[in-house]
C-alpha positions in Angstrom: 116.7 101.4 163.1 117.4 98.5 165.5 117.2 99.2 169.2 119.3 96.9 171.5 119.2 96.8 175.2 121.3 93.6 175.7 125.0 93.3 174.9 124.6 89.8 173.5 122.0 90.8 170.9 124.0 93.8 169.8 127.2 91.8 169.6 125.5 89.3 167.3 124.2 92.0 165.0 127.6 93.7 164.8 129.3 90.3 164.2 127.0 89.7 161.2 127.9 93.0 159.6 131.6 92.7 160.3 131.4 89.2 158.8 130.2 90.7 155.6 133.3 93.0 155.6 131.5 96.0 156.8 133.0 98.8 158.9 131.3 100.0 162.2 131.1 103.6 163.2 130.3 104.4 166.9 128.9 107.5 168.6 128.7 107.1 172.4 126.4 109.5 174.1 124.5 110.1 177.4 121.3 111.0 175.5 119.4 114.3 175.5 120.5 114.5 171.9 120.9 117.8 170.0 122.3 118.9 166.7 125.9 118.4 167.7 125.3 114.7 168.4 123.5 114.3 165.1 126.5 115.9 163.3 128.6 113.1 164.8 126.1 110.5 163.6 126.0 112.1 160.1 129.7 112.0 159.8 129.8 108.4 161.0 127.2 107.4 158.4 129.4 108.9 155.6 132.5 107.1 156.7 131.2 103.6 157.7 128.9 100.8 156.5 126.8 100.8 159.7 126.6 103.1 162.6 125.8 102.4 166.3 124.9 105.1 168.8 124.8 104.3 172.5 122.6 106.1 175.0 123.7 105.5 178.5 123.9 108.0 181.4 127.1 106.8 183.1 126.7 107.1 186.8 130.4 106.6 187.7 131.6 109.7 185.9 129.4 112.0 188.0 131.2 113.3 191.1 128.2 115.4 191.9 125.1 113.2 192.6 122.7 116.1 192.2 124.1 116.7 188.7 123.4 113.0 187.9 119.9 113.3 189.2 119.2 116.4 187.1 120.8 115.1 183.9 118.1 115.2 181.2 116.7 111.9 180.1 114.7 112.0 176.8 115.1 108.4 175.4 111.9 108.4 173.3 112.8 111.7 171.6 116.4 110.6 171.2 115.5 107.4 169.4 113.2 109.3 167.1 116.1 111.7 166.2 118.5 108.9 165.6 116.0 107.1 163.4 115.4 110.2 161.3 119.1 110.8 161.0 119.6 107.4 159.5 121.4 105.7 162.3 121.4 101.9 162.0 121.4 100.8 165.6 120.9 102.3 169.0 122.3 100.6 172.1 120.3 101.6 175.3 121.5 99.4 178.2 120.6 99.8 181.8 123.2 100.2 184.5 123.2 96.5 185.4 124.0 95.5 181.8 127.1 97.8 181.7 128.2 97.2 185.4 127.1 93.7 186.5 129.4 94.0 189.5 131.3 96.6 191.5 133.6 98.6 189.1 137.0 99.0 190.6 139.2 99.6 187.6 141.5 102.6 187.9 143.6 104.2 185.2 146.9 106.1 185.6 146.7 109.0 183.1 149.6 110.9 184.7 148.8 114.6 184.8 146.2 114.4 181.9 143.4 113.9 184.4 144.8 116.1 187.2 144.5 119.5 185.5 141.4 121.6 184.6 138.3 119.4 184.6 140.3 116.7 186.6 141.1 119.3 189.3 137.5 120.1 189.9 135.8 116.8 189.2 137.8 114.1 191.0 137.2 110.7 189.5 135.3 112.0 186.5 137.7 111.0 183.8 138.3 107.5 185.3 134.6 107.0 185.0 134.6 108.2 181.4 137.5 106.0 180.5 135.9 102.9 182.2 132.6 103.2 180.4 134.2 104.0 177.0 136.5 101.0 177.3 133.5 98.9 178.1 131.6 100.2 175.2 134.5 99.8 172.8 134.7 96.1 173.9 131.0 95.7 173.2 130.7 97.6 169.9 134.2 96.8 168.5 134.0 99.9 166.2 136.4 100.7 163.4 135.9 104.4 164.2 134.5 106.2 167.2 133.3 109.9 167.0 133.7 112.5 169.7 133.1 116.3 169.8 136.0 118.6 170.4 133.9 120.6 172.9 135.1 118.1 175.5 138.7 118.6 174.6 140.3 117.2 177.7 138.0 114.2 177.6 139.1 113.6 174.0 142.7 113.4 175.0 141.9 111.0 177.9 139.9 108.7 175.6 142.8 108.6 173.1 145.2 107.7 175.9 142.8 105.0 177.3 142.6 103.5 173.8 146.3 103.4 173.6 146.6 101.8 177.0 144.0 99.2 176.3 145.2 98.6 172.7 141.9 99.2 171.1 142.2 99.1 167.3 139.8 102.0 166.8 140.3 105.3 165.0 139.3 108.1 167.4 137.7 110.8 165.2 137.6 114.3 166.6 134.7 116.5 165.2 134.5 120.3 165.5 132.4 121.9 168.2 128.9 122.8 167.1 127.6 126.1 168.3 124.3 127.9 168.8 123.7 131.1 166.9 125.1 133.2 169.8 128.3 131.1 169.9 127.4 129.0 172.9 128.8 125.4 172.5 125.9 123.0 172.1 125.4 120.8 175.2 122.7 118.7 176.7 122.9 121.0 179.8 121.9 124.0 177.8 118.3 122.9 178.1 118.5 123.8 181.8 119.5 127.4 181.1 117.0 130.2 181.5 116.6 132.6 178.5 118.7 135.2 180.4 121.5 132.7 181.2 121.5 131.4 177.6 121.9 134.9 176.3 124.7 135.8 178.8 126.5 132.6 178.2 127.5 133.9 174.7 130.3 135.7 176.7 132.1 132.4 177.1 132.8 132.1 173.4 133.4 135.8 173.0 136.0 135.6 175.8 137.8 132.7 174.1 137.9 134.7 170.9 139.3 137.7 172.8 142.1 135.6 174.2 142.9 134.1 170.8 143.0 137.5 169.2 145.3 139.0 171.9 147.7 136.1 171.7 147.8 135.6 167.9 148.3 139.4 167.2 151.2 139.5 169.7 149.5 142.3 171.7 149.4 140.3 175.0 152.1 141.2 177.6 151.6 138.0 179.4 149.4 134.9 179.3 148.4 135.6 182.9 147.0 139.0 181.9 145.0 137.5 179.1 143.5 135.0 181.5 142.6 137.8 184.0 141.0 139.9 181.2 138.8 137.0 180.0 137.8 136.0 183.5 136.9 139.6 184.3 134.9 140.0 181.1 132.8 136.9 181.7 132.4 137.4 185.5 131.1 140.9 184.8 127.8 139.3 184.0 125.7 138.6 187.1 124.5 135.4 185.5 128.0 133.8 185.1 130.9 132.7 187.3 134.2 131.3 185.8 135.4 128.2 187.6 138.7 128.1 185.6 140.2 129.4 182.4 143.5 127.8 181.3 145.7 128.3 178.2 147.2 124.8 177.8 149.5 122.8 175.6 147.2 120.9 173.1 148.8 117.6 173.8 150.1 117.6 177.4 147.3 119.9 178.7 149.9 121.5 180.9 149.5 125.3 181.4 151.3 127.6 178.9 152.8 130.7 180.5 155.1 131.9 177.7 153.4 134.2 175.3 155.6 132.9 172.5 154.1 129.4 172.9 150.5 130.5 173.4 149.5 130.9 169.7 149.7 127.1 169.3 147.8 126.4 172.6 144.2 125.7 173.4 142.0 127.8 175.7 139.9 125.7 178.0 137.2 127.1 180.3 134.4 126.1 182.7 131.7 128.6 183.7 128.7 128.3 185.9 125.5 129.9 184.7 123.4 129.6 187.9 123.8 125.9 188.9 124.5 124.8 185.3 128.1 124.1 184.6 129.2 124.8 181.0 132.6 124.0 179.4 134.1 125.2 176.1 137.5 125.5 174.4 139.1 127.1 171.4 142.3 126.3 169.6 144.7 129.3 169.3 146.6 127.8 166.4 
């Protein structure tokens, strides 16, 4: 596996492969790789001639500087995992390489970045969009792979690609879960054993909501939301920040029970000081 730290060297390598008619698959990450990341790489390998995985902890998407400081950095281990998985190239730039000057670009995503995550993490999605746009311009992939766990982020990236005119196919991949249902995340490594066990309530709560709405037993969407929040908050280890049942495309809240079976449940929960997000389609 090739490891690149400079844009110019990576661009030359990609140009050579594209010149031979090859397709490029891209998996952007912030490192601390786990099985879910490797599932993205595996799918990309199956669908492309060469695969590039980036490892870059993007500072401008963190509205909480302490969260940035605590974000796990395991580059040596990450590179070993990528090599074993069969990835062709890893791009591991430093901050100066990605942001040589002050970054002032600002996107208008309408309400897409104002609800749910956007409401609680001001500026987060603009930072995500800026870095993914930058990476798309560097890697020029045919296909880019993202996990559905970050559902709202996925919609933002699709909109950014449309705005910027990137000729890339955004491939959404199913959420990978631990044995207890907890969505895999790099932040899970910061959970205590007790928190990890109790965090299984997040997925159970989403399943409760889907069952209530799909079976037509729910009197109201608001009641379903209250029931799920109560179930999760009954654990002393957990605290729900938000739980929304939203339209899968607009991300606006759904309040009509008749529309809810086609919606997506999106949730953010604190386990101690570790913030976990998850979602589930009710379709």
